[in-house]
N, C-alpha and C positions, 0 to 999 in steps of 0.2 A: 884801871883795866880797859875801859872803853871810853873814848872821847869822841863826841860828835860836835864838830865845830862849824857853825854857820852853814849847815847843809840845806841846799835847795834842790828839789827834784821836780822836773816837769814831765808830765806824761800827757800826750795828745793835747798839748797846748794849755794844760791845767797844772797849777802848782800843787803837787801832792804833799810836798814838804816845803816849808817857806822859812828859810833862815833859822833852822832848828839847831840848838846847841844844848848839850847836857853831858855830864860825866857820870860814870859808874865806877865806884872805887873797887879795889880788889876785895872780894868777899862780900860785897854789898848786893842786896836785892832791890832793884829799881823797878817799880810798877808804873806802866804807862796806862793811864786812864783816858777816857774820852768817848764821845758818841761814835756811832758807826760812821765810817768815812772820814774820820779825823786825821788819819795818816799813821795810826799806831802800827799796824802790820807792815806798812811800807818801811818803817824804820828797821824792823827785823831783817828785811831783805837787804837794806843798806849795810847793816852790821855784818851780815853773812857774806857780803860782797857779791850778792846776786844782782843787785842794782848798783850802778855808779851814779853818784850825785852830779848834777849839772854844775854845782859850785859847792865849795866847802871841803872839809876833810873828815876822814874816818880813821881813827887810830885805835888799834887793838893791841894791848900790851904796849910795846914800844915801837910798833910798826905801823906806818901810815899805809893803809891798804887801798887808798882812794884810786890810785892809778895803776895798781899792780896787775900784771897779766894773770890769766886763769892759773897757769902753772905756778907762778910765784905766790898765789893766794892759797894754794893747797895746804902748806904747812900751818898757816894761820887758821884755816877752816877746821883742821884736825884738832885744834884746841877748843873748838866750839861744837855744840850739838843743839838740835832743835826738837821741841815737842810740838807737833802740829795740832791744830784745832780738831781736825778729823782723824787724828792718830796716824794716818798713812801706813797702816799695817798691810802686809801682803796676804790677801785672803787664802791663797793656795799654800802658804807656808805655815808650819806649826808655830806655836808661841816661841819655842827655843830657836827655830830658824829665823824668826823675825828679830829676836833680840840679838842673835849672833850675826845678822846679815852683814853689817859694816865691818865686823871683825874679819869675816871670811873674805870680803871684797877688797879691803884696804890695808890689812895687817898680815904680816908673815908669821902667823901663829900656828902651832901644831893643833890639830883637831881636839886633842885632849885639853889643851889650855883654853881653847875657845869654849868647850863644854863646861869647864870649871868656872870660867868667868861668867858665862850665861847663868849658871846655877847660882852664883853669888849675887848677880844682879836681880834675879827673880826672888831670891830670899830677901834682899833688901826691900823690895816692894811688896813682900808678903804674898808671893805667888808660887811658893814651892809646889811641886808635883803637878804643874800645869804644862810642862814642857811639850807634851805630845798633843795638846789640844789645838784646835783651829780657832781663828778669831770669831767665827760664827757660833762657836760653842761657849763663848764667855760673854759676860755682861759688859755694858758700856764702861762702868767703873774699872773693871778688870782690863779692858782694852787700853784705857788711859794709863794704867800702871805698867802694862807691857810696853807702851810707847816710852814711858820714863825709863824703864829698865834698858831698853835699847839705847836711849840717849846717854846713859851713864856707862855703857859697856866699854868704851875706850877711854874712860877717866878724863872727861873734858874739864877744862878750867872754867868754861863759860857755858851756861845753858840758857837758851831762849825759849820761852813758853808763849805760844799763841792761844789765848783763851783756854787755858788748861782745865777749867771747871765748867765751861759752858755745856749745858745739856745734862749735867749730872745732878742727881738728887743731893740733898744736904749732907747725908752721911758720906757718900762717895766724894763729894767736893771737899769735905773736911779731911778725908784721907789723903787727897792730892795735896792740899795745902800743907799738911803735916809732912809729906814727903819732900816738898820744896824746902821747908824749914830744916829738915834733917840733913839734906844735901848741903845746905849752907853751914850748919853747925858741925857736922861730922866730917865733911870733905872740903870745906872752904870754898864751895862753888860760888862764883859770881853769876848773878841771874838778872835777866830782863824779862818781866812778866807783863804781857799785854792782856788786859781784862776790862770788862765793863761792870763787873760785880764788886761792889764796894766792900762787902763783908770779906770776901776772899782777898781783896787788895790789902785791906788793913791787917789781915792775918799774917801776911808774909813780908810786907813792905818795910824796908829801912827808909826809903824815900819814895815819893810819888811825883810823876809829872802828868799834868792834865793837858790834853791836846784838844785843839778846836780849829778846824779848817786848815790843817797842816802846820799850825804854829803851837808852840808851848806857851800856855797862858799861866801856868803855875808850876813851880818845881820846889819841893820842900818836904818836910816831914809830914806824917799823917796828922799830927796835932796842929801843925801850921795850916794844913789844908782845911781842917774843920773850923778853924778860927779866921780863915781868910775873908776879907771884905770885898774881894774881887766879885763883881756882879755875875760874871759867867760861872765862876766857881760856885757861888750860892745857888744859881739857877740849876746847874748840873746836879749838885747834891740834893736839891729839892725834888728834881725829877727822879733820881735814883731812889730816894726814900719813898716817893709816891708809887713807883713801880713795885717796890718791895712791900708795900702796905704799911710803911712806917709813918706815923703821924708827923706832919711837918709843923714846926713851931711857928 
């Protein structure tokens, strides 16, 4: 579903991404791990077509989007959606208006159909009867679920998640990871999840890629990550365990 082939991206003279290659199969959840500044979120911009690589190619489905014009990229972008780290909700709009925003802006749907779809999406994330509330009236965990409801409103094939559980307490983080799993299992969604939280990564990942200074230093299954002898992998896992208060063997 997604192919990143030897992608290099340079910003202000610095290599943000350095010869990055990986594939995401149809229906797979790929988790991108790594320390801050490793290039994880930059990859999401590349997949969305917001950034163009200086070299390499980006293929979504069967379409090479690397050099497509903005107009030609629109049909591809409509197959994808994004859940932002900060949720990116409109403070002045109700929950229902936030969820239905892109449906009203980019789809020729009758208002009744929009309302029905918004209701279905809110029910999926267990937020029935919140339609008329404003973002300031709901909790952080609820805001994240509203963002997910908006992301699934137009039935995307691909969802990109940027740090979806950062700042959430364990209960709300578990709710979000369960939603990511449900979207894969019930709707066949292909996902790329950027996170630095190992527990949540392992909860949703079919495969993981570990990034360091713009390069992928590991790409494989969760089991292979834990048994890797790569020095950086071992150092990263030790740091994560220490931050989480887990004893390091």
